[in-house]
N, CA and C of each residue as an Amber inpcrd file, in Angstrom:
protein
   285
 -34.9210000  16.7470000-159.3130000 -34.0870000  17.8930000-159.7260000
 -33.4300000  17.9870000-158.1100000 -34.0450000  17.7140000-156.7430000
 -33.7000000  18.0130000-155.9220000 -32.9760000  16.5740000-155.1230000
 -33.1570000  16.0320000-155.8200000 -31.7100000  14.6660000-155.4970000
 -30.3910000  14.6050000-156.4240000 -30.0560000  15.7790000-157.2480000
 -29.3560000  16.4170000-157.7300000 -28.8450000  17.6350000-157.7000000
 -29.4460000  18.5870000-156.2290000 -28.8450000  18.8630000-155.7980000
 -28.3310000  18.8980000-154.9540000 -29.0890000  17.7560000-153.8420000
 -28.2370000  17.0950000-152.5820000 -27.4270000  16.0000000-152.5970000
 -26.9960000  15.3740000-154.5340000 -25.6450000  15.1780000-154.8210000
 -25.2760000  15.6850000-154.6920000 -24.7600000  16.9770000-155.4300000
 -24.4670000  17.9220000-155.7150000 -23.5230000  18.8620000-154.5200000
 -24.1950000  19.4040000-153.6860000 -24.2030000  19.3640000-151.8660000
 -23.0100000  18.4220000-151.4110000 -23.3090000  16.8970000-151.1760000
 -22.4500000  16.1000000-150.6740000 -20.8300000  16.0640000-151.2130000
 -21.5530000  16.2140000-152.9510000 -19.7650000  15.8070000-153.0220000
 -18.8290000  17.1460000-152.9200000 -19.4780000  18.4140000-152.6860000
 -18.8120000  19.6410000-152.2810000 -18.3610000  19.3410000-151.5290000
 -19.2910000  19.0450000-150.4640000 -18.9170000  18.7120000-148.5100000
 -17.9080000  17.3170000-148.5750000 -18.1890000  16.2670000-149.0140000
 -16.9920000  15.4230000-148.9310000 -15.6580000  15.8760000-149.9020000
 -15.2620000  16.2350000-150.5230000 -14.1240000  17.2870000-151.0510000
 -13.7550000  18.0410000-150.1680000 -14.0080000  18.6630000-149.2440000
 -13.2570000  20.0210000-148.9390000 -13.9170000  21.1070000-148.9960000
 -14.4690000  21.1550000-150.2600000 -14.3550000  22.6110000-151.6450000
 -14.9640000  24.2850000-150.5060000 -15.4600000  23.8410000-149.9010000
 -15.9090000  24.8240000-148.7180000 -14.9320000  25.7320000-148.0000000
 -13.9470000  25.4860000-147.5750000 -12.7300000  25.3380000-147.0120000
 -12.7910000  25.9120000-145.3020000 -13.5600000  25.0690000-145.2880000
 -12.9600000  24.9350000-143.4890000 -11.9970000  23.1880000-143.6550000
 -11.6020000  22.9990000-142.4600000 -10.7700000  22.1360000-142.1770000
 -10.7740000  20.5580000-141.9670000 -12.2470000  20.7330000-142.6410000
 -11.7600000  18.7940000-142.9800000 -10.3910000  18.0800000-143.9050000
 -11.0550000  17.2840000-143.6650000 -10.7520000  17.1190000-145.4360000
  -8.7190000  17.3810000-145.7920000  -8.4220000  16.5170000-146.9690000
  -7.0630000  16.6570000-147.2160000  -6.5460000  17.6380000-148.4650000
  -5.6590000  18.3470000-148.0230000  -5.6460000  19.6390000-149.2420000
  -4.3150000  20.4490000-149.1880000  -3.7140000  21.1480000-150.1620000
  -2.4190000  21.3650000-150.4060000  -2.5100000  22.3320000-150.9370000
  -1.9680000  23.5350000-150.4620000  -1.6870000  24.7780000-150.9840000
  -0.4880000  25.6180000-151.8980000  -1.2990000  25.5050000-153.2900000
   0.3510000  26.1340000-153.7240000   0.3030000  27.4400000-153.6430000
   1.4460000  28.4260000-153.5620000   1.4300000  30.0220000-154.0020000
   2.4580000  30.8370000-154.9600000   1.7030000  31.5360000-155.8300000
   2.4170000  32.0560000-157.5940000   2.9470000  33.9780000-156.7690000
   3.6980000  33.8830000-156.8840000   4.0690000  35.1740000-157.0360000
   3.5700000  35.8240000-158.3840000   2.6840000  36.4270000-158.2060000
   1.9350000  37.8140000-160.1110000   2.9050000  38.9950000-159.7480000
   2.0800000  39.5320000-160.4110000   2.3570000  41.0620000-161.6440000
   1.7270000  41.6520000-160.5680000   0.3360000  41.5920000-161.2940000
  -1.1270000  42.8890000-160.9970000  -1.8640000  41.7260000-160.0970000
  -2.5010000  42.3310000-159.0140000  -3.5970000  41.6160000-158.7190000
  -5.3750000  41.6070000-160.2640000  -5.7940000  40.5220000-160.4550000
  -6.5780000  40.8410000-161.5530000  -7.8230000  42.0840000-161.4060000
  -7.9770000  42.2530000-162.2040000  -9.4740000  43.9340000-161.9420000
 -10.6560000  43.4920000-160.7490000 -11.1730000  43.7430000-159.8150000
 -11.8780000  43.3230000-159.1410000 -11.8070000  43.0990000-157.8870000
 -10.3360000  41.8440000-157.5310000  -9.8700000  41.5010000-156.6220000
  -9.2400000  41.9300000-156.1370000  -8.8720000  41.4790000-154.3480000
  -8.3410000  42.0580000-153.0000000  -7.3250000  41.1570000-152.6520000
  -6.9020000  41.3680000-152.0800000  -6.1960000  40.6720000-151.0990000
  -5.7180000  41.1930000-149.5400000  -5.6890000  39.3680000-148.7780000
  -5.2830000  40.1220000-147.8840000  -3.9180000  40.0650000-147.6470000
  -3.8310000  40.5360000-145.7520000  -2.3270000  40.8540000-146.2310000
  -1.6370000  39.9900000-145.3330000  -0.5640000  39.3830000-145.1070000
  -0.1880000  38.1680000-144.7540000  -0.5130000  38.1950000-143.5730000
   0.2490000  39.7730000-142.7310000  -0.4790000  39.7670000-141.2350000
  -1.7080000  39.1540000-141.0430000  -2.2710000  39.5430000-141.4690000
  -4.1930000  39.3320000-140.9670000  -4.5600000  38.0860000-141.4610000
  -3.5720000  36.8920000-141.3670000  -4.2310000  35.9900000-141.5770000
  -3.2800000  35.4570000-140.8530000  -4.3610000  33.6040000-140.1070000
  -3.8240000  33.6140000-138.5100000  -1.7420000  32.3060000-138.6350000
  -1.8420000  32.5450000-137.5390000  -0.3550000  31.7110000-137.3680000
  -0.5900000  30.7540000-138.3880000  -0.9990000  29.5390000-138.0390000
  -0.8590000  28.4560000-138.8770000  -1.2300000  27.9060000-140.5190000
  -2.2590000  29.5320000-140.7620000  -2.3420000  29.8630000-142.3220000
  -0.4230000  30.4210000-142.5600000  -0.1630000  31.7450000-141.7590000
   1.2100000  32.1840000-142.1470000   2.4410000  31.1030000-142.5650000
   2.0480000  29.8970000-141.7320000   3.5980000  29.3200000-141.4030000
   2.7100000  28.1400000-143.1660000   1.7890000  28.1170000-143.5380000
   1.8310000  27.4260000-144.5080000   1.7050000  27.9020000-146.1440000
   1.2460000  29.3710000-145.7230000   2.1160000  30.2770000-146.4810000
   3.6050000  29.9760000-146.9420000   4.4560000  30.2970000-145.8110000
   5.3010000  31.0560000-146.0140000   6.5970000  29.2060000-146.2240000
   5.6560000  28.1440000-146.2000000   6.3430000  26.9790000-146.2020000
   5.8220000  26.3850000-147.8970000   4.8110000  27.3650000-149.0540000
   4.4840000  26.6850000-149.9480000   4.9590000  28.1170000-150.1220000
   6.0350000  28.8330000-150.3310000   6.5670000  29.5330000-151.3290000
   8.3750000  29.3690000-151.4950000   7.8700000  28.5310000-151.1400000
   9.6610000  27.5670000-151.7990000   8.7360000  26.4990000-153.3370000
   7.9850000  27.4230000-154.0400000   7.2680000  26.2340000-155.1020000
   6.9820000  25.4700000-154.5390000   7.2780000  24.2710000-153.1680000
   6.7810000  22.8210000-153.7420000   4.9660000  23.4160000-153.4500000
   4.2290000  23.0540000-153.3250000   2.8700000  22.5430000-152.5050000
   2.7540000  22.3510000-151.1820000   2.2330000  22.9470000-150.1680000
   2.1380000  22.0990000-148.7990000   0.1610000  21.5870000-148.7470000
   0.7120000  20.5300000-147.8440000   0.2520000  19.6340000-146.8890000
  -0.5320000  20.9240000-146.1220000  -2.1060000  21.5740000-146.2500000
  -2.7740000  22.7230000-145.2420000  -3.0160000  21.2610000-143.8310000
  -2.8570000  20.9520000-142.7220000  -2.5770000  20.5060000-141.6040000
  -4.2840000  20.3460000-141.3640000  -4.5730000  19.6530000-141.3660000
  -6.0520000  19.2830000-140.7130000  -6.5820000  20.5150000-139.2930000
  -7.9360000  21.4910000-139.3630000  -8.2900000  22.4030000-138.9180000
  -6.9110000  23.5960000-139.3200000  -6.9080000  24.0850000-140.5740000
  -6.4220000  24.8080000-140.9860000  -7.7090000  26.0110000-141.6910000
  -7.5590000  26.4650000-141.7370000  -8.7910000  27.2270000-142.4350000
  -8.2930000  28.0050000-143.5390000  -9.0100000  27.3300000-144.6100000
  -8.8080000  28.2180000-145.9590000  -8.8860000  29.0890000-146.2100000
 -10.0740000  29.2490000-146.5740000 -10.7170000  30.7380000-147.0570000
 -10.4840000  31.3580000-147.8220000  -9.6090000  31.8730000-147.0580000
  -7.7160000  33.4480000-147.6740000  -7.8530000  32.8560000-148.5660000
  -7.4000000  31.5470000-148.9780000  -6.7060000  30.6250000-149.9260000
  -7.5250000  30.1510000-151.3140000  -8.6170000  30.8100000-151.4310000
 -10.0990000  29.6980000-152.3470000 -10.0820000  30.3850000-153.5390000
  -9.9990000  29.9710000-155.0430000 -11.5360000  31.1320000-155.7750000
 -10.0640000  31.8280000-156.5600000  -9.0620000  31.3960000-156.7670000
  -8.0330000  31.6440000-156.0850000  -7.9840000  32.9210000-154.9180000
  -6.8720000  32.5510000-154.3010000  -6.5960000  33.7320000-153.7670000
  -5.4050000  34.4330000-153.9250000  -5.4240000  35.5570000-152.9500000
  -3.8170000  36.4350000-153.2830000  -3.8030000  36.8230000-151.8150000
  -2.3520000  37.1810000-151.0110000  -1.6630000  37.5640000-150.5940000
  -1.4190000  38.5130000-150.1470000  -1.0700000  39.5800000-149.9970000
   0.8150000  40.2990000-149.7390000   1.4390000  40.0220000-149.0350000
   1.7050000  39.9630000-149.6270000   3.7420000  39.6450000-148.9400000
   4.7380000  40.1450000-149.2310000   6.0400000  41.0360000-148.2310000
   6.6510000  41.0000000-147.9820000   7.0280000  41.9980000-149.9970000
   6.1130000  42.8040000-150.1570000   6.2490000  43.9630000-151.1070000
   5.1690000  42.7530000-152.4460000   5.2690000  42.5570000-151.7220000
   4.8160000  40.8210000-153.9990000   3.1780000  41.2170000-153.8100000
   3.2410000  40.6460000-154.6600000   1.6130000  39.3780000-154.6200000
   2.2820000  38.2590000-155.0900000   1.2380000  37.0410000-154.1670000
   0.9310000  35.2470000-154.3040000  -0.2540000  35.3200000-154.6730000
  -0.9450000  34.3390000-155.6710000  -1.8400000  33.6320000-155.7410000
  -2.4750000  31.9790000-155.1300000  -2.7490000  31.9910000-154.1900000
  -2.6660000  30.8650000-153.3610000  -4.3550000  30.3220000-154.6730000
  -3.6140000  28.8470000-154.6150000  -4.8350000  27.5510000-155.2350000
  -4.8730000  26.5930000-154.1350000  -5.8330000  26.8530000-154.1040000
  -5.8090000  25.1490000-152.8500000  -5.8610000  23.8870000-154.2020000
  -5.3800000  22.6890000-153.7680000  -5.4940000  21.8170000-154.8470000
  -6.1130000  20.9450000-153.8040000  -7.4540000  19.6570000-153.9410000
  -8.0290000  19.1780000-153.2270000  -7.8580000  17.8970000-154.5920000
  -7.7450000  16.5250000-153.3640000  -7.1220000  15.4000000-154.6980000
  -8.0150000  14.9740000-154.3640000
């Protein structure tokens, strides 16, 4: 059992799923009508400048590659961002 836990942890770390800046990932942004019950949204103004830049680029409809070092935590599981009067669902895509 201990070996399987260690293997699972290694897999998660190697795919970059913990939200750090390492690894290649893409950001997808989709406008939604409402937040799901129990979910919160981060304000666009509270995102770091590199997160704001990636978010704006992804608004064009195509997923964008996140630059190495860009924190992904606000965009995960999925995340939600309030921007320009709307609510947007953000999804991290890890190849």
